[in-house]
N, C-alpha and C positions, 0 to 999 in steps of 0.2 A: 451620620445621617440626621441626627437630631438637630445639628446646627442649622440645617436647611429651614427648620421651622422656628428658629429663635426670633427673628423679626416678626413673624406672624403672631407668635404667642405674646410678644411684648405689647401688641395692640389689643389683646383680649382682656375682658374684665375678669375679675377674680372668679365670679360665678361660672363664666365660660371655661376658665381653666380647670376648675373643680369638675365641671361636667366632662371634660376630656378624660379625667381620671376615673370617675365613677362609671362613665359609659365607654370605657376604653375598648370594649369589644367592637365598637363601631369605627374605630380610628386605627391608623397605622401606629405601630409600636414606637417608632421614632418620634411621631407627633405627640404621643402621650408622655414620653420621656422629656420632650421639650417643654411641655406644660408643667411637669413636675419641677424642672429646672427654673422656670419663670416664677412659679409659686415660691420656691426656696429663695430666689433672688429678692422677691418682695417681702420676705420675712414671714410668709404665711404658708409654710409647708403643709401639704396634704396629710391628714392623719394616717393614711395608708402608705405614705412615701417609703418608709423603711421596709415594707412588705413587698410593694409593687416594683420598686426600682431595681433590685438585683435581677429579677426575672426579665424585666424589660431590657436591661443592659446586656444580659446574655443573648437575648434574641436579636437585638440590634447589632451586636458584635458579629454574630453569625451571619446576619444579612450583609454586613459590610464585607466580611471575608468572601461570601458568595459573589457579591457584586464585583469584587476585585478579580476573582477567578474568571468571571464572565468577560470582564474587560481584557484580561490577559489573553483569553482564548480568541476574542474578536481581533485583538492586535496581531496575534500569530496568524490567524486566517487572512488578515489584510496583507501581511508580509508575504505569505505564500501566494496570494492572488496577484500581488505586485511583482513577484519574481518571474523570471522567464519561464515559459512552459517547459515542463520536464519532457524529455523524449519518450515516445511511445515505442516500447521494445518488447520483443518476445522474451518471457522470463526464463531463467535457468530451468525451472520445472518443466515448462513447455518444450524447451529444447531437448531435455533428457527424455521426456515421454515420446516425442516424435522419433528420436534416435532409436529407442528400444522397441517401439511398436511398429515402426516402418523400417527405417534404415538410418545409419549414421549420416547418410547423405541428406536426409530430410532435416535432421537436427542441425547439420552444418549449414544448410541453406538458410534456415531461420537465423542462425547466428551471423551469417554473412549479411543478411538483410539488415540486422541490427547495426552492423558496422557502417553500411552505406547510409542508413538513416542518421547515424551520428556524424556523417560526412568524413568517415575514416576509410577512404577507399583502399589504401594500402593494407590496412588491417583486414578488410573484407577479402582482398585478394589473397592474403596470407591464409585465411581460413579455407578459401577455395583450393589453394595449393595443397594444404594439409589433407583435405578430403580426397583430392585426386591421387596424392601419394599413398594414402591409406587404402584407397580403392584398388590401385594397382598392386600394392603389397599383399592385400588380402586375397586378391584374385590369384596371384601366383602361389600364395601359401595354400589356398584351397585346392588348386590343381595338383600341387606337389603332394599334399596329404592324401588326396584321393588316389593318386597313382602309386604312392608308396605304401599306404596302409589300408587302402580300400575302405575308407570310413563309411561311405554310403550315407545313410540318414544322419549319422553323427556329425556330418558337416553343418547341420543346423546349429548344433551347440557351438561349433567354431564361429559361425556367423554371429551368434549372440555374444560370444566373448569379444569379437571384433567391435561390435556396437558398444559394448561396455567400455572398452578401451577408448573409443571415440568420445563417449559421454564424459569419462574422467578427464580427458584432454580438454573438452569444451568447458567443463565446470571448474577445473582446478588450475588450468593454464590460461586458456584464452579469455574467459570471462574476468578473472581478477586483473589481468594485465590490460585488456582492451576496453572493458566497461568499468570495472572497479566499483567503488562505493557511491558513484554518482546517483542521485535520485532519478527514478524513471517511472513511467506509468505502464502497467502490464498490458500488452496488446492482446486483444481477443484472438483466440486460435481457431475459431470455427471455420473461417475462410480457408486457412491453411489445411485444416483437416479435410475439407471438401475437395481441395485441389489434390491432395494425396490420394484420396479415395478415387477421384476421377482418373488419375494417372494409373492407379492399380487396375481399375476397370478397363482402361484402354489397353494396358499391357496384356491382361488376361484375354481380351478380345483378339488382339493382334497375334498372340503367341501361336495359335493353331495355324494361322496363315503364314507365319514366318518359318515354322519347322520344316515344311516341304521344301522351301527355298534353301534352307541350310543343308539339306540332304543333297 
């Protein structure tokens, strides 16, 4: 950075160069170092050169390194900005949370939405087929367990286990194969949460009306 001031210092008088050194608190470190270099070139080194120079060189080197880091960071940011936009997807954590708190159907729907956003319709349909198959299998399994062992309230534990199996399938099978390591932006989950809550509320409201019809 001191090289930037070389031409400027070459046009200064000796007195002005000495003033850069004695009043160095007012000037940039690289400018003072350039003044010392010019005085040494003229054969009139400043008396404090040997004391001041090491400190100034260390500071200027640190400034050069910091400026290089800033440039590299700016270049990386420019490259990212110039690259195509990353897809906005529901994250694996969101999919797992919705699967466990609501149902594996909720998590599977979020995963299927990801596939369609990636324009992978076949993969999205594969996720939907998995959900339907697991739903049918779990329904028959719960009915069989209730009839055979009269589990009662313990069927809730079975439902949790089914959701856990679905989460493992989503995170360990579908996500690595269908999404992989591609960069993405995590999609906000509040709207999905509101939809799930609305559907649960609608179900709870409609259930008393549907029970008499079922009888």
